[in-house]
C-alpha positions in Angstrom: 1.9 -200.0 -19.6 4.1 -197.8 -22.1 5.7 -200.8 -23.2 2.5 -201.9 -25.0 1.8 -198.4 -26.7 5.7 -198.3 -27.7 6.9 -198.5 -31.5 9.6 -201.3 -32.1 11.0 -203.3 -35.2 7.7 -205.3 -35.5 5.0 -202.6 -34.7 6.6 -199.9 -36.7 3.5 -197.8 -36.7 5.1 -194.3 -37.7 5.9 -196.0 -41.2 3.5 -194.3 -43.9 1.7 -197.5 -44.6 0.6 -197.9 -41.2 -0.4 -194.2 -41.1 -2.2 -194.5 -44.3 -4.2 -197.5 -42.7 -5.4 -195.6 -39.8 -7.2 -193.1 -42.3 -8.5 -196.2 -44.1 -9.9 -197.9 -40.9 -11.8 -194.7 -40.2 -11.2 -191.0 -41.4 -12.1 -189.8 -38.0 -9.8 -192.0 -36.1 -8.5 -189.4 -33.9 -11.8 -188.6 -32.6 -13.2 -192.0 -31.8 -13.0 -193.6 -28.3 -10.6 -196.1 -27.7 -13.3 -198.9 -27.9 -14.8 -197.7 -31.1 -11.5 -197.4 -32.7 -10.5 -200.9 -31.7 -13.7 -202.5 -33.1 -13.2 -200.7 -36.5 -9.5 -201.8 -36.4 -10.5 -205.5 -35.6 -13.2 -205.4 -38.4 -11.0 -204.1 -40.9 -8.1 -206.5 -40.1 -10.4 -209.5 -40.0 -11.7 -209.1 -43.4 -9.2 -207.2 -45.4 -6.7 -210.0 -45.5 -7.8 -213.2 -46.2 -6.7 -215.9 -43.8 -3.7 -218.0 -45.3 -1.8 -220.2 -42.9 0.8 -221.7 -45.4 3.4 -219.3 -45.8 5.6 -218.6 -42.8 8.7 -216.3 -42.8 11.6 -217.2 -40.7 13.4 -213.8 -41.5 13.3 -211.3 -38.6 13.1 -208.6 -41.2 9.8 -209.7 -42.5 8.1 -209.3 -39.2 7.2 -205.8 -39.6 3.4 -204.6 -39.8 4.6 -202.0 -42.5 5.8 -205.0 -44.6 3.0 -207.4 -43.5 0.4 -205.0 -44.5 1.3 -204.9 -48.1 0.6 -208.6 -48.7 -2.7 -209.7 -49.9 -3.4 -212.5 -47.3 -1.6 -213.6 -44.2 -2.1 -215.9 -41.3 -3.6 -215.3 -37.7 0.0 -213.7 -36.5 0.4 -211.4 -39.7 -3.1 -210.2 -38.8 -2.4 -209.7 -35.2 0.6 -207.8 -36.0 -1.5 -205.3 -38.0 -4.1 -204.6 -35.6 -1.6 -204.3 -32.6 0.5 -201.7 -34.8 -3.1 -199.7 -35.5 -3.9 -199.8 -31.9 -0.5 -198.6 -30.6 -0.4 -195.9 -33.3 -3.7 -194.6 -31.5 -1.9 -195.1 -28.1 -4.0 -198.0 -27.1 -2.0 -200.5 -25.2 -2.0 -203.6 -27.2 0.3 -206.8 -27.2 0.9 -210.4 -29.0 -0.8 -213.3 -27.7 0.5 -216.9 -28.5 -1.4 -220.1 -28.1 -2.0 -223.8 -29.4 -5.2 -224.5 -31.0 -6.7 -227.6 -32.6 -8.8 -227.5 -35.5 -11.9 -229.9 -35.9 -13.4 -228.9 -39.2 -11.5 -229.0 -42.6 -8.7 -230.9 -40.9 -7.8 -233.1 -44.0 -5.7 -230.4 -45.6 -4.1 -229.1 -42.3 -3.1 -232.6 -41.7 -1.6 -233.3 -44.9 0.6 -229.9 -45.0 1.4 -229.9 -41.1 1.3 -233.5 -40.1 -1.4 -233.0 -37.5 -4.4 -230.9 -36.7 -2.7 -228.6 -34.3 -2.0 -224.9 -35.1 1.0 -223.5 -33.5 1.9 -220.8 -32.9 -1.7 -219.3 -33.0 -1.5 -215.5 -32.6 -4.3 -213.1 -31.1 -4.3 -209.6 -29.7 -4.6 -208.3 -26.2 -5.8 -204.7 -26.0 -6.2 -202.8 -22.9 -9.8 -200.9 -22.8 -11.6 -199.5 -19.8 -8.8 -200.7 -17.4 -8.9 -204.5 -18.5 -7.1 -206.5 -21.0 -9.3 -208.2 -23.5 -8.6 -210.7 -26.3 -9.2 -210.3 -30.0 -8.8 -212.7 -32.7 -9.1 -211.2 -36.2 -8.0 -214.3 -37.9 -10.8 -215.7 -40.0 -12.3 -213.4 -42.4 -15.9 -213.6 -42.7 -16.1 -215.2 -46.1 -14.1 -218.0 -44.8 -16.4 -218.4 -41.9 -19.3 -218.7 -44.2 -17.5 -221.2 -46.5 -16.7 -223.3 -43.2 -20.3 -223.1 -41.8 -19.2 -221.2 -38.5 -20.5 -217.8 -37.3 -18.4 -214.8 -37.9 -16.4 -214.0 -34.7 -17.2 -210.7 -33.5 -15.4 -208.1 -31.0 -17.2 -205.7 -28.8 -14.2 -204.2 -27.0 -15.5 -205.6 -23.7 -15.4 -209.5 -23.8 -12.6 -211.8 -25.1 -13.2 -212.8 -28.5 -11.9 -216.1 -29.0 -12.1 -218.8 -31.8 -15.8 -220.5 -32.2 -15.7 -223.9 -30.3 -18.5 -225.1 -32.6 -20.0 -224.8 -36.0 -23.4 -222.9 -36.6 -25.3 -226.1 -35.9 -23.6 -226.5 -32.5 -23.3 -230.1 -33.1 -19.6 -230.0 -34.5 -16.5 -228.9 -32.7 -14.6 -226.2 -34.4 -11.6 -224.7 -32.9 -10.2 -226.0 -29.5 -7.7 -224.0 -27.2 -5.1 -226.4 -26.0 -2.4 -224.2 -24.5 -1.7 -220.3 -23.9 1.9 -219.3 -24.1 1.3 -215.8 -22.8 1.6 -212.4 -24.3 4.7 -210.5 -25.6 5.4 -206.8 -26.5 7.5 -208.0 -29.7 7.4 -211.1 -32.1 9.7 -213.7 -30.5 10.6 -215.4 -33.8 13.2 -218.0 -32.2 10.7 -219.0 -29.7 7.9 -219.6 -32.2 10.1 -221.6 -34.5 11.0 -223.7 -31.5 7.1 -224.3 -30.9 6.7 -225.0 -34.6 9.4 -227.8 -34.5 8.1 -229.4 -31.5 4.8 -229.8 -33.1 5.3 -230.4 -36.9 7.4 -233.4 -37.8 8.6 -232.0 -41.2 10.2 -229.2 -39.8 11.9 -231.1 -37.0 12.9 -233.7 -39.7 14.3 -231.1 -42.0 16.0 -229.2 -39.0 14.5 -226.1 -40.4 16.2 -223.0 -38.9 15.8 -219.3 -39.0 16.7 -217.3 -42.2 14.2 -219.1 -44.5 10.7 -218.7 -45.8 8.5 -222.0 -45.2 6.2 -222.7 -48.1 4.1 -225.3 -46.1 2.1 -226.1 -49.1 5.4 -228.1 -50.1 6.0 -229.9 -46.8 
């Protein structure tokens, strides 16, 4: 279990930026229960960084929580990395999960940019609370959910918090999980690129490799 509380190059929680975030999440973070802190961290990460999936760095050096948290917005992986680092900084076991999901609402722009309506890799958080692993998905900020007409995704620290399958009316599908690739104690960037090239025709066509930043608005 210590593997999932350890600091590494991705979850560099001793960095000043992450230590400052701990206080911002909750000034009394040291005295909160693990569950209460995890919920506060989830809410903070979910709504502080707007969801933005169109920039993806393929530089290993960019996948540091201390660097990501200085951005104004980020995709699901960015936000998962920040949350994991905050949890590990509190000695709460946490790890990165990767999955493949299908988006059924607002797909026109996604199809235009990605070549299809599948999002790969989707990043989520697994946190160990009350002797079990539970999933948390702080990807879509509350304002985006309101815009899309879906309920805001909450996390209670006891049950898996996964993407909303339907919109608020319950009559339209929203997000569908297609495949789960498991969990990781680090960010497996080469593997993530492999998954992306298998899924997105423009990346395969251009033979994209590590060491570039993808501006998916231009694909």
